[in-house]
C-alpha positions as CSV (number, residue, x, y, z in Angstrom):
1,M,35.0,52.6,-71.2
2,N,31.9,54.5,-72.0
3,Q,30.5,57.5,-70.1
4,F,27.8,55.3,-68.5
5,A,30.2,52.6,-67.4
6,D,32.3,55.4,-65.9
7,T,29.3,56.8,-64.0
8,F,28.5,53.4,-62.8
9,D,31.9,52.8,-61.7
10,E,31.9,56.1,-59.7
11,N,28.7,55.0,-58.1
12,A,29.8,51.6,-57.2
13,Q,32.9,52.9,-55.5
14,S,31.1,55.8,-53.7
15,Y,28.3,53.4,-52.4
16,L,31.0,51.1,-51.2
17,E,32.8,53.8,-49.4
18,K,29.3,55.0,-47.9
19,I,28.7,51.5,-46.6
20,L,32.0,51.2,-44.9
21,A,31.6,54.7,-43.3
22,I,28.3,53.6,-42.0
23,L,29.9,50.4,-40.7
24,D,32.4,52.8,-38.9
25,I,35.2,50.9,-40.8
26,E,38.4,53.0,-41.6
27,A,39.4,52.0,-45.2
28,T,40.4,52.9,-48.6
29,V,38.9,51.4,-51.6
30,I,41.2,51.0,-54.5
31,P,39.9,50.2,-57.9
32,E,41.8,47.7,-60.1
33,D,41.4,46.4,-63.7
34,L,41.2,42.6,-63.6
35,D,40.7,42.4,-67.6
36,D,39.5,44.7,-70.4
37,T,36.0,44.7,-68.9
38,T,35.9,43.8,-65.2
39,T,37.0,46.0,-62.3
40,S,38.0,45.0,-58.7
41,Y,37.3,47.2,-55.9
42,R,39.8,46.3,-53.3
43,I,39.4,47.3,-49.8
44,E,42.3,48.0,-47.7
45,C,41.5,48.2,-44.0
46,K,42.7,46.4,-40.6
47,A,42.8,42.8,-40.2
48,D,40.1,42.7,-37.7
49,D,37.8,44.8,-40.0
50,A,38.8,42.5,-43.0
51,R,37.7,39.3,-41.1
52,M,34.4,40.9,-40.4
53,L,33.8,42.2,-44.0
54,I,34.8,38.7,-45.2
55,G,32.8,36.6,-42.9
56,R,32.6,32.8,-42.9
57,N,33.5,31.5,-46.1
58,G,33.3,34.9,-47.7
59,K,29.5,35.0,-47.2
60,T,29.4,38.7,-45.8
61,L,31.7,40.0,-48.7
62,E,29.3,38.3,-51.2
63,S,26.4,39.8,-49.4
64,L,28.2,43.4,-49.5
65,Q,28.8,43.1,-53.3
66,F,25.2,42.1,-53.8
67,V,24.0,45.2,-52.0
68,V,26.5,47.6,-53.8
69,R,25.3,45.9,-57.2
70,Q,21.7,46.4,-56.3
71,M,22.1,50.1,-55.2
72,C,23.9,50.7,-58.6
73,R,21.3,49.0,-60.6
74,S,18.6,50.9,-59.1
75,N,19.8,53.8,-61.1
76,M,19.4,52.0,-64.3
77,I,23.0,52.4,-65.4
78,T,24.5,50.4,-68.1
79,H,27.8,48.9,-66.5
80,N,30.7,46.5,-66.9
81,P,31.2,43.5,-64.4
82,F,32.8,44.3,-61.0
83,V,33.9,42.4,-57.9
84,I,34.5,43.6,-54.5
85,D,37.6,42.3,-52.7
86,V,39.0,42.7,-49.1
87,L,42.9,42.7,-49.0
88,D,44.1,39.7,-51.0
89,Y,41.2,37.6,-49.8
90,R,39.9,36.6,-53.5
91,A,43.5,35.8,-54.6
92,R,43.8,33.5,-51.7
93,R,40.6,32.1,-52.3
94,R,41.4,31.2,-55.9
95,R,44.7,29.5,-55.0
96,T,42.7,27.3,-52.5
97,M,40.1,26.6,-55.2
98,E,42.7,25.6,-57.8
99,E,44.4,23.3,-55.3
100,Q,41.2,21.5,-54.6
101,A,40.3,21.3,-58.3
102,K,43.9,20.0,-58.9
103,K,43.4,17.4,-56.3
104,G,40.1,16.3,-57.8
105,A,41.5,16.3,-61.3
106,V,44.4,14.1,-60.2
107,A,42.2,11.5,-58.6
108,V,40.0,11.2,-61.6
109,L,43.1,10.7,-63.8
110,N,44.6,8.1,-61.5
111,G,41.4,6.3,-61.5
112,D,40.7,6.7,-57.7
113,E,37.5,8.4,-58.6
114,E,35.1,8.1,-61.5
115,R,33.6,11.5,-60.4
116,F,35.0,14.1,-58.1
117,A,32.5,16.6,-56.5
118,L,34.0,19.9,-55.4
119,E,32.5,22.0,-52.6
120,P,29.6,24.3,-53.4
121,M,30.6,27.7,-54.9
122,N,29.0,30.8,-56.2
123,P,28.8,31.3,-60.1
124,Y,31.9,33.5,-60.3
125,D,34.1,30.9,-58.4
126,R,32.7,28.0,-60.3
127,R,33.8,30.0,-63.6
128,L,37.2,30.3,-62.4
129,V,37.4,26.6,-61.6
130,H,35.9,25.8,-65.1
131,N,38.6,27.9,-66.8
132,Y,41.5,26.6,-64.6
133,L,40.5,22.7,-65.4
134,Q,39.9,23.6,-69.2
135,D,43.2,25.2,-69.4
136,N,45.3,22.6,-67.4
137,F,43.3,19.3,-67.6
138,P,41.8,19.4,-71.1
139,E,41.0,15.6,-70.9
140,L,38.6,16.3,-68.0
141,S,35.0,17.5,-68.0
142,S,33.9,20.0,-65.2
143,D,30.0,20.3,-64.9
144,S,27.9,22.1,-62.5
145,E,25.3,20.2,-60.6
146,G,22.9,21.0,-57.9
147,E,20.6,24.0,-57.2
148,G,21.1,27.4,-55.3
149,E,23.7,27.2,-52.6
150,E,24.4,23.7,-53.2
151,R,25.4,24.1,-56.9
152,H,28.9,22.6,-57.3
153,I,31.2,21.3,-59.8
154,V,31.8,17.7,-60.3
155,I,35.0,16.5,-62.4
156,S,35.0,13.4,-64.6
157,Y,37.2,12.1,-67.5
158,R,36.1,13.1,-71.1
159,G,38.9,12.3,-73.2
160,L,40.9,14.3,-75.7
161,D,39.6,15.6,-79.2
162,E,41.3,13.4,-81.7
163,D,40.9,16.2,-84.4
164,A,42.5,18.9,-82.2
165,P,46.2,20.0,-83.1
166,D,48.7,17.8,-81.2
167,N,45.8,16.0,-79.3
168,K,46.1,18.6,-76.6
169,K,42.7,20.0,-76.9
170,A,39.5,18.5,-75.4
171,K,36.0,18.7,-76.6
172,R,34.2,21.6,-74.6
173,A,31.1,20.6,-72.7
174,P,27.8,22.1,-73.6
175,A,27.4,25.4,-72.1
176,E,24.6,24.4,-69.7
177,D,25.9,26.8,-67.0
178,S,24.5,30.0,-68.1
179,D,24.5,31.4,-64.6
180,D,28.4,30.8,-64.3
181,D,29.3,34.4,-65.0
182,F,29.6,37.7,-63.0
183,E,26.0,39.0,-63.3
184,G,24.3,35.9,-62.2
185,D,26.2,35.6,-58.8
186,F,23.8,36.0,-56.2
187,D,20.1,35.4,-55.5
188,G,17.9,38.0,-53.6
189,D,17.9,36.0,-50.4
190,E,21.9,36.0,-50.0
191,E,21.6,39.6,-48.6
192,D,20.6,37.9,-45.3
193,E,24.2,36.7,-44.9
194,F,24.8,39.9,-43.1
195,D,24.3,39.7,-39.3
196,D,21.5,41.8,-37.9
197,S,23.6,44.7,-37.1
198,E,25.2,44.8,-40.6
199,E,22.1,44.2,-42.3
200,E,20.3,47.2,-40.6
201,K,23.1,49.4,-41.5
202,A,23.0,48.2,-45.3
203,E,19.3,48.9,-45.3
204,A,19.9,52.3,-43.9
205,V,22.3,53.1,-47.1
206,K,19.7,51.8,-49.4
207,D,16.9,53.8,-48.1
């Protein structure tokens, strides 16, 4: 990791810790490498504080992540992708999404559904689901449809690539989802997912 990324990581963690302090939440921020380029900043805190930080369907957590990213980007620092987690929320969320994707995949394979639509997800979650389906159900297609907060994945049958070794690799769908990555996660208006008191405190940090 280059010196610019190191500087960014230090800022990301320090900004997050500053926000938690302003919110009067006693917590520890633990950086963890998700892969060669992505860092997770996991917040260890009390259960009640965790529920507040996560919010309904993870909306407050996504807003907190958006604010920290905006604070870091204001310094014009080159950086690697990062996510913010609370306890083991994202791991539990991932298991839930994979279970839903598996249910949809089985329904399509059994002929119960021609197209199975999953619930709306942010780009980071959609990317996880796309990868899960491609790795475990190569004969299926996963395409993102809809706009904004209603954007979701639709599972359908595509068939296997006859030219692939052992007939186990499916043809990849066109990469029409350029937003399905870490850096395209949130629109500016998602900052409004904080309740009023939290939003005021976050704004105070940014000022």
